[in-house]
Structure formats: structure tokens, C-alpha cells
N, C-alpha and C positions, 0 to 999 in steps of 0.2 A: 489532290486530295480533297475530298469535300470539308467543309466546314462543320466545325462541333460546336454548340451552343450550350454554355454553361447555364442552367437558370438555378439560382439558389431560392429556396422558399418554394421549392416546385410543388408542394402539397397545400401552400396557401392558396387564397382565393384569387391574388392576380398572377401568382406565379402559375398556378394548375391553367388558366386561361390563356395565359402565354404561351406555355409549353403545347398547349392542345392545338393553338393555331399554327405555332412552327411546325409541330410534327403533321398537321393535314397539309402543309406544304412541300413536306418530303425533307425536312431539316434533320439533321441527328441531333438530339437534345439528351444531355445528362441533366437529370433533376438531383438536387441536393435539397435535404431536409433533415430536421433534428427531430419533427413529429413531437413538439413538446406540447404539453397539455394546458397551455393558456385558454384554449377554447374546446371544443368537444373533437377529441381526436378520430371519433369514428368519421366524422366529416373530410377530415384530411385523408384518411385511408381509402373513401369512397371517391374522393378525387384522383387519388393516387391510383385505384385500381382501373380508371377509366383511361389515365396515360398507358399505365402497362399492357393496355391490348396494342398499342402501336409497337410494332417490330423495331422502329428506330429511336425508343425510348428506352434508356438506363437508369435505374435510381439507385443514389447511394445515400443510405443514412448516415448523415455528417452534419456535426455542429461545426458553424465556419468558425468558432473560436477555438477549434482544436486544429492548429496549423500544419502539425506535422501530417495528419491524415489528409487534411485539404491538400497538401502539397504532392502527396503521393497521387491525387486525381491528377494533378497539372503535369505531373512527372509521366505518367503512363497513357496521358491523352493528349493530343495536339488541340488544344482548346483555342477556338479564334475568336470568341464572341463569349462575353460574360455579362449576365443579366443579374444582379445583386438585389433580389427581394427579399433574402432572409434578414427578418429584423424583428426585435421585440416591439409590437405595435400598442397603442393605446394610450391615450394622454393621462387618463385618471389612475390607470393600473400604475403608471411610473411614479406616482407619488407615495404609493405603498410597498413598491419593490423596484428600488433603483439598481439593486445589484446586477439584474439580470438585463437590463439596458445598456449597463457599461458593459458586460460581457459579450453580450450580440452585437448590440448596434455601433460600438468603438473598438473593441478588440477584434471582432469578427471582421468589420469592415476593413480595419489596418491588414488583417492577415491577408484579404481579398487584393488590396493594392499590393502589398509585397509580391504576391504570387504574379500578378500583373506585370509587375515591374522584371520579375525573373523569368518569367514564362510569357513573353510579349502576344497582346492580343490586339486585334483589327479594332475592337470599341469594346469599353466597358462603359456599360449603363447600369445606375445604381437608384434605388427609392428614395428621394428626399420625401417632404412633406410641406402641404400647406401651413402646418403648425408652426414654421420657421416664422411666419410673419407677425406671430403674437397679437400684440393689442393693437397692431396698426390700424390707422383712423382711415387712412387715405385708401379709397378703393375705386376701381378694382386693383389688386395686388400685382406690382408689376415685379420683375426678376431684378431690375435696379435698386427697388426700394432698400432701405436700411431694416437689416435685420438681426440687431444685436442685442435685442432683448427678449428671447425666447420666456414663456411664461410657464413652460413644464420643463421636466427634464427629457422627457421625450424628444421635445423640439430642439432640445439643447444638441441631444445626441445627433439629430438629423442636419442642423446647421454646423456642427464640428465635423461631418461626413461631407460635407460640400468643401470645407476649408481644407480637410486633408487629400480629397481627391484632387483639388487645385495645386495642393503642393507637389504631389506625386507627377502630376501631370507637366508640372513646370520642369521639376527635376529629371524625369524619366522619360518624357514625350510619350505619355499613355493616351491615347484619345478616349475622353472619357466624358458622360453627360449626365446631370444630375436631374431627375423627373421630380418638380414637386407636384404629388398627386394631392387633388382635391375631393375628398370625401366619395370613394369609390364603392358602389352598390351594384347588387344583381343578383341572379340565382346563384345557389351554392356560394352565398359570401360569407361573412365574417359573422359569428351570432354574437359578438360583443357590439356589434356596431346597432345605433337605434332601431332602424327599419325593422331587422331582424328580431331584436328583443322585444321590441314590441308586439310584434307577431306572436312570439312565443307566450308572452304574458297575456296576450288575449285568451288562447287556448288553455292558459292555466287558470282563467279567472284571477288574475293578479291586477294592480293597477300600476299603469305606466307613471313614472316621474316626467314631468313636464318640465324644464328647466327655464330659466327667466320668466318664471310665473305665468306663463302662457299670454305674456302681452302681445296682443296682437300688432298694435301700433308701432311697438318698439321692440318688436320680435327679434329673435336670433335669427341669421339667414347662413345657409349652408350652399355651396356650391356643388350640390349632387353631380357626380358623373357616373354614367352607366358604364359596367366593365367592358362591354365590345367597343365602345367609344376608346376608351383608356388604351386596350390591347391595340387596335389600329394605330394609335399615335406613338405607341412603344415601338410597332414594327417600322413604321416611317423612320423615327429617329435613330433606331438600329441601322439602317440601312444607309444613313446620312451622318457618318461619323465626322467629328471636326477635325481638319485637316490644314487649314490655313490660318489659323491663329494660334499665340503662342501666350499662356500657354495652351495646350490641347483639352480645355475643358471648359464646358459652359454648365449652365442651370436654366430650367425652362418649366414654366408652369403648363400641367395638364390637368386641364379643369372643363368646366362647361359654359363658363363666361356668361352663367344665368343664374343667379343665386335663387333660393327660395326661401319664403319664411317658414320658420320650424311648424306652425300652426297648420299652414296650408301643407305642407308636406304629411302631417298627421293625419289631416284630413282626405287625402288623396290616397294615401295607404289604407284608410278604413274603407274608402270608397273601391278600392282594387281587391280587396279581400272580401268583400260584399259580393263584388262579381265572380271573384274564384268558387265561392263557397254556395252560391246562390241564395243569400240571405241577408240582413240588415246586420252590418258589424258597427258597432261602437265601443272604443276603449275605453274603460276606467281609468280615468286622470287624477294624478295629484300634484299640483303647483309648486313648485320650489324654486328658489333663487339661482343664478347661475352658480355653476361650481368653479373652484380654484382650478386654473389650468385651462380653463375653456375660454374659448375666444367668442366675442360677439357675432362676429361676422366672417366669412370666408367668401371671398369673390375673385376669382382668377382672370386677370389680363392673359389672354392666349395669342396676342397680336405675334409674339417672337415664334411662335411655334408654327402660326399659321404662315409666316412668311419663309420659315425654314421647309416646312415639307408641306403645307397646304393643309394642317388639320384642322378639321370643324367638326364637334360633336354632333350626332344627328338624332339622340334619343331623347324624347321628352321625359320628365319625372314621371308622368302618367303612364307612358308605355314601357317605362323600364321597370315601375313597382308592379305593373300589372303581369310582367314576365317573372316577377319575382314570387309575387304571391302565388299565380299557377303552379309555378316550381315548388314552392313550400307545401301547397296544400297536395300537390302529387307526392312528394317525396317522402313527407311525414303521414302520409294515408289519412287525410282531415277528413274526405267524403268515401 
């Protein structure tokens, strides 16, 4: 019998790209998503329409916090791999809308763990986040670092996911891997992310807010990771479940291992958008202090992932942003 891959958050940015990769490899994929309106549902439906062209793809509109509906899915299909990417994302949004984070990120993930307990799978891979590192000053961030002081509710839910998965793995021998993603970007990405929203604001003739006051010498850093690199890493990890450790649970960074200054990132985005449009682009900028819940620097050590599967990101920030702006200009018909 063929393996069946359950991808939750399949209409999301990473979920869509992962599902597409698996489908191209002729895997059977069941995609689950609640299609919430945290950002443009039209973009989620576009991603979904591209996946539904594959005969080996099935979509179910399910919220993972709905345990009984999710359990029916496990009862009716012999799911062998679970990749849980469904979650309420966004650091700043968690300050104003905490309820949805508890519902999706904690209750929803608990449901996933319970079902993997009662309907055993070969490997559970789930999304954690670089935000668990909080205000860690030591860089690059390593998986063995102390991460008990999250600075946002979003980060707290992701750290909780790691603890929950560890416990379930210990008690019920569920092979599981948590991946701490570092600022994933690329075409058809999330409109709430800076690179996407800055591009939106340019076409709306609006000002972009640059946090940390645009201090180039003491600038904010982000470890931007192109989505194709992330997907390659997920696939490699998925095919290498933990087997010889107790508990059968591990947490791995998955990032670029090459952080960029915020202002360099903005300047590069302007340059790439200029190339896509064939004219000079300059954003209108407004400088503000760093926001509550934000961290000053994210920088992944990816040594553990490299040792495990040989993962090494290949895409430079310039190449990745050029692919994004080319897609954006085409998708929104800006020329």
C-alpha cells in the first residue's frame, strides 16, 4: 500500500510548496486547511487550485482544533506521514488576538499528537519557529540554547509544541521532528511578511515602517530562508525519522545561516523590484523603534541539520527576492 502524506496548512505558503513537491514526486497527499482570513483568502485559493490539478491530491477543509472531524480523516485513511504546518502565524498579531493562537497552535497541535498516538505514523514533522529563541544574545542560535523566555505569545505556543511533542514521543514512541523555521520568503508567500507588505505599499503609494529606526550600524538582522531551500530541508528530514534515540523526538533549526541587515534587505528589495518593473523604485520610509515581541537578531546554526541530512541552503537573498518580485509583478499584473 502506498504511503499517504497528510499536510496541514496545505493552502498556506510552506504547506502549498511542500504539497506541490510531494505531488511532483507522485506521492499521495491529503491537504487540510481551514482557509481562515488572517490574510487574503484569494491567495490561498489560488495555491489550492494549483494543487487540485494533481490527481494524487485530496483537499479537506478542516480546522485542526476540530478533533472529531480530524479523527474521521485518520479513521478513513491510513496516513503514514504527518507534516503539521497549520498554525496561527505572526508575532505582532498574537498581542491583539491571543485566543486564536491557543485554539490553533495548542489545542490543534494536541489533537494532531493524540491522533498520531491512536493511529501510529512513520514520522510526524511539525513547524516550530526561530521566535522561540526570544532575546537570546548568543549567535548563531543553536538547538541546545536555553529557550525558556519567549517574548511573544506566538513564540510561547511554538515552544509549547516542542514540549508537547517531546512528551508524546517519550510516552507513545511517536517519531517526531520539530523544525524551527527562520523567516521563510519567496513567490506566492504570506502578505503579512515584510518583503510582501513593503511591495504592496509601494504600489499603493504608502509609507513603509522601518523598525529599529533604520540604524544601519546597529541594525536588526534576519536569517532569510528561500522557500525552495526550506522545502528541500523538510523533504530530507521527513525521509530520515528519528529511530535510535529515546524519546524519538528532536528539534532542528532550518534557516539560511547567513543573516542580513534589515536595511540591506530593503535596499535589495528595491533593486529587485526595479529590475522587474524596468524603472527605478524607492520606498517611502518612516523610521520607528523596535516593536514589542520583536527580536533584534535571528541567526540559525544549521550544523545539526547538515550533519543529519547534508542540508545547505543555496539561494542568495538577491536571487530569492528577484524571483519574488518577478512573480509579484506578473501575478498582480503591474506591467
